[in-house]
N, C-alpha and C positions, 0 to 999 in steps of 0.2 A: 515174077514176083513184083507185085507193085512197092517200090521203095515206102519204108515206113516214116511216117510224114513227122515224126518227132526226133528218131535217131539219125534221119538223113540230111536234117537242117543245116547248112553249111555252118552257122554259129555254133550249133549244138558238137559239131565235129570238130572245130576246134578248141572248145572245152575239153574235150574227152583227150583229145592231145595234151594239153594243160594237165590234167588229170592223171594220165599216164607217166607224165614225167615227173609228178609228186610222187608216185609210187616206185619209179626208178631210183629216183633221189632217196629214198629211204626216211623219209620224213617220218618220225615217231608220231603216232596218236593213240598209242595203248600199249600195255605191257604184256598183252596176249596176243601170240600169233602163232602161225601154223608153217608146216614146210614150205608151202610156197611163198613165203614172206606176207601174206595178208595179214592184216590185223584187226581184233574183234574190238566192238563196241557193242554196249546195248542202245535201243532207240526206242524215242517216245515222239509219237506224231500228232499235232493238233488236229480236229476237227474243222471241217469248213466246206461242206457240201461238194460241188464240183472244183473246187479250188483244189482240191486233192490231187489232181493232176499235177500239179507242181510238186508235189511232194514224191512221185514216181522220178521227177528231173532231178530231184536231190537225192534220192537213193541210187539212180542211175550213176551219176558223176563220181560219188561216193565208192560206188562199187568198181568202178573204172582206175579210181585211185588206190586200189588193195584194202580198202575196207569191208568187214565181213561183219553183218548186224546178227549178235547173238540172241538177249532177250529183247522181246519186240511189245511194245504198248502202244495204245490209241484209242483215241475216242471217234464215233461218227466216222466221217471221211479217212481219217487217221488210221480207224479199226479195221476199215476195207484193205488198207494198202500192209497192215501188219499182217491179218491173216492170209493175205495171197503170198506174202512172203514167207510165211510159217508153213504154208502148204506146197507152195510150188518149189520149192528144194531143201535139200536137207540143210540143217544148220552149217552154216560155213559155205554154201554154195550161193551164188550169185542168182538172184530172180527178176532183176528189174527188168531185161530185156524180155524174157516171157509175159511180165506185166504190161508191158510197153504194145506188145503185139495183141494183148486182150484187148485194153482200152481202146488202141487202134482201130479194131472192129465193132466196136459198141458205140451204137445211138444212144447217148445217155438221156434223151429227149423220153425214150421208152420208159424210163423210171417214173416219170410223170403218167402213171396209169390208171387216173381217174377219169372221168367222162369227158369225152373229147372238146365240148364247148368249153370247159371250166380250163382245159390243158390250154388251149387258145388264150383264153383269156390270161393264164397266168403268164404264158411267154410274151403277150403283148406288153403287160405291167412290166416286166422285167427289162425288155428292149426299150422299154419308153415309146411305145409305137402309136401314141396318140391316145384320145379319150377312149375309156373302157367303161364309159357310164352306162352304156346301153347293153353291153357284154355282162355286166353284173346284172342289172334289171333283169335282162333274159333268164338268168340262170340263177337267180336270186333264191327261187325256191329249192333248187336242186343243192345249191350250196348249203343252204339252211338245214335241208334233212341230212345231207353228210355229216354236217358238224353236230348236229342234235344227235342222231342215230350211231354215228361212227367215229366221231370227234375227230375226224382228218377229213382231207381231201383225196387222198390218194391211198389204194390198197398198201402200196409197198411190195405186192406179191410178184412184180416183175424183177425187182430187184433180188429178192430170197430165191426165185428160182434161176435166175442166171448165176448168183454166186454159189449157189448149190450145186449147178450144173457143172461149172469150173472145179468146183472142189472135188466131186464125185470122178469127172475126167481123169483127174490125177490121183486117183487112187486113195482120196480122203471121203469117206462115205459117212463118217461118224466121227465123234469126239475121242474114241478109242483108238482108231487109226490115226488121228492127228497125233495123239500122244506118242505111238509107237513111232510115228514119222519123225517126230520133234526129239527122242531118245538116241537118235543116231550122231552121237557128238563127234566132231571130226578131232583130229589127233593136233590138239593145240598144246600150247606151252606157254611157260610165264618165262620172260626174258631174263629175270633175275633169281627167281627162284626155282630149284629143281625140285622141290616137294610140292609144288603146286597140283592140285586135284579138280580138274573140271567137273561142275555140278551141271545138270540139265538146264537147257534155256528155257526161260519163263515165258508164258504168253497171257498178256492183259489186256481184255476189250470192256474198256469203263461205260456202264450205261445208267440210266436212271430209273429206279420201279418207284414210282408213285403210288402205289398203294398202302407200302408201310413206310414210304418216305426214306428210301434207303438208296445208298451210292453201291453199286454192284459190279463185281468183277468177274468176268468170266474170263476162261472155262471154272475158275477155283469155287465158284459159289454155285456152279451148275446144279449140283445134288439138291438145293434148295426147294428148285423149281421143278425139277423133273424127277419122276421115280427111277429113271434108267438112265442117268445122264450121259453114259458111255455109248448110247445108240442115237444120239441126238446130234443131227447136221451141224457144224459149227458155223454155217452160214446162219442160223437162228439167232446167234450170240450178236453178230454182226446189225441183222435185222434190228434188233434191239436197241442197240447203240446208235443208228441212224434214223430213228423215228423221230424227224422234227415235227415239233408239236402243233397241229391244224393242217401242214401241210400233208404228213402220211398219217395214216389210221395209228394210233398206239398199238404197240404189240402187246397181244393180250397171251396168257399161257395158264389154261386151266387145269384142274385135279392136281394141285398142288400137293405133294408128299406131306403129310402129317395134319392136314388141313384141321382145323378146330382145336388142336392141341396148343395148351397155353404155356408159355415159358420153355419153347424148345431151345436146346442147348445151343444147337448148329444156329439159328437163327441170331441167338445171343453173341456167340462168338465171331459171327460174320459182319452182322450187321447192328448189333447191339437193338435187337428188337425182341421185347419180351411179352408181347402180347397175343391173342389167339392167331394162329396161323391161317391165313386166308384160304377160301378156296380156288380164288384165281387173281392174279395180279395183271397189272398194265404197265408196260414199260415207255419210254420217252427217250429222246435224244440225250447220251451221255453227257454233251456239252451243257447241258442244264445245271449238271453238278461240277463236272469237272472235264473242261473242254481240252485241257492241255495237261494229262496226268504225271508231269514231270517227276513227282516224288515216288512214284510206283517200285522203283529199283534202287532207291535211295541206300546206301551203306555208311556206316559211321569210320571215320579213318580216311587214310588212303585208298582209292579203289584200285585195282588191278586193270580196269579197263573202264573208261568214261560211259556215260551217259549221256548220249548227244541227244538233243530235242531240237526239233523243227517245228515253228510256228508257221501259220498261213496269216494270221490277222497282225494287224498293226498292233505294236506295245504300249497300249496306255499312253499315246504321243500327244492327244487333243483331248478337252473334256467333250462333255454332250450338252446338247440343248436340251433343258428340261422343263420348258415353259409350256410346251404344246402336248396334247394328252397323247399322240401315238410315240412322239418321242420320248415323253416321259415314260410310257410302257416299254418302248425298248431299250431305254437306259436301266431301267430296272431288272429286266430279263440279263442284258450284258453284266451288269455288277454281280447277280446270282451265279451265272455261268462261269465266270472268272477269278472271282475273288478268293476260292479255294488255292486255286494254282499259285495266284499272286502272292498269297499270305507264305506258302511254302518257300517262293523265291525270295521273299523278306527276309526270311529265317536262315536261309541258305544262300547269300548271295552270290558263292563261287558258282551257282549253277548258270548264272548271266553267260560264263565262259563258254559255256556248253551248247548254248541255243542259237541255231541260225532262223533269223528272221527274214521269212520270203516276202512279209508283209502284201501278200496277194490280195486283200480286200480293196487295196487302193485304187485299183484300175478294174478289178472284175469282180461280178456280182457270183456271191456263192451260191445261188439259187438259179441260175441259170442254166439249167440242164439242155438246152435246145443252143448251146454256145457253138459257134461256127468251127469249123476244123481250123481254120486259120487263128482264131482266137485261144482255141486249146493248144494250138502250137507255142503260140507266144507264150501262155502260162507254164507250160513245160519248159521253155527257155528259161525264164525267170527263176523257176528252181532250182534250174543246173548252172546257172550264174553265182545264184546266192550260195549253191554248196561250194562252188571253186573259191568264192572269196573266205567262207568260213574256213576251209581246209588253209589257205595261206594264213589266217588270221588265229587259229588256235594252236597254242603250246602246252603240249604234253608235259612237259618237264615243269614247267612254270605253273600248271596247273596243279600237280601233284604236290608243288610245294606250298601252295594256297590250302590245299587241303589238309596238310600237317598242321595247320595253325587252329583246325576245328577237332 
């Protein structure tokens, strides 16, 4: 068997040794534990295209340190890792090594499943491989027709089929199977409260439904869009969340339940929409509305387990150039996709203690689906390095004292 390029890297092995020593030392990270001494946290993962490889490096190290992930939330790339973590093991089981094996055998450039000429153009632009003027001229009509008729360049079918096949090979054919799988609650207890009773873990995949202008959370709101949501493969939820505008086709769902009805109670309850229910809707990347949904599992008072958050992008450390057209447009999009999450953190500054900042976008391009294996390895290592630093810095008892003030 060929050694996995991610976990057999010598620097990663050293980090694993440090993580194991943290577990042996018994450093507290949560009040919810199991018989093996594993500690349970909730996890929220930011979106960021192929930068999601760093998320796996982060979760891998935390699992080696005896951290187990209970409720899971994510957007775009974060939703991919969240669903894989939820599907590849029962709550309380380590899943990162399974995910590492999967991504180690996948050519991510397969996800760029549009016309071959346009695929080459995209990769050349991302890698700054010289002028793309003639490539654009040669493919101009093809690009125009795709954007005009499909509203995107790549269908996204390769991704959905890939993820769907992974889920099915692990016994997850539909949402019903995933729910049953997630109901296998491990034998967990509270360190100091013998009356503690565990509730089923949650899963939250965030996406943007642009037909009714709604922020949508799957699987919670699945019955708004599918008549028999229990039969839907959960890969579709993630496909809606990773639909990068113009890069991928928007994801369309037809034959919406109660189409034509005005003032449907469920639509009002879930997304505050009171108009006529449409016959079909389109979804784009969840990051358009909430790229880092850190508020998902928020509770008042002192929590029994923390909600760790892991960010892939830099954390508002510099301002944007807004004097040129394209940078102006990019700045508007960045503001829209982040401000809801920033607003929550501004109102709940204690969450800064819970967030690991990988800052992967400083040195890696989030759309580089053709990233070399060496660069992928470096990205994974970066996530692992940041994870160790976070574990050293986080103080659970200090954090609980901070939350007492709220």
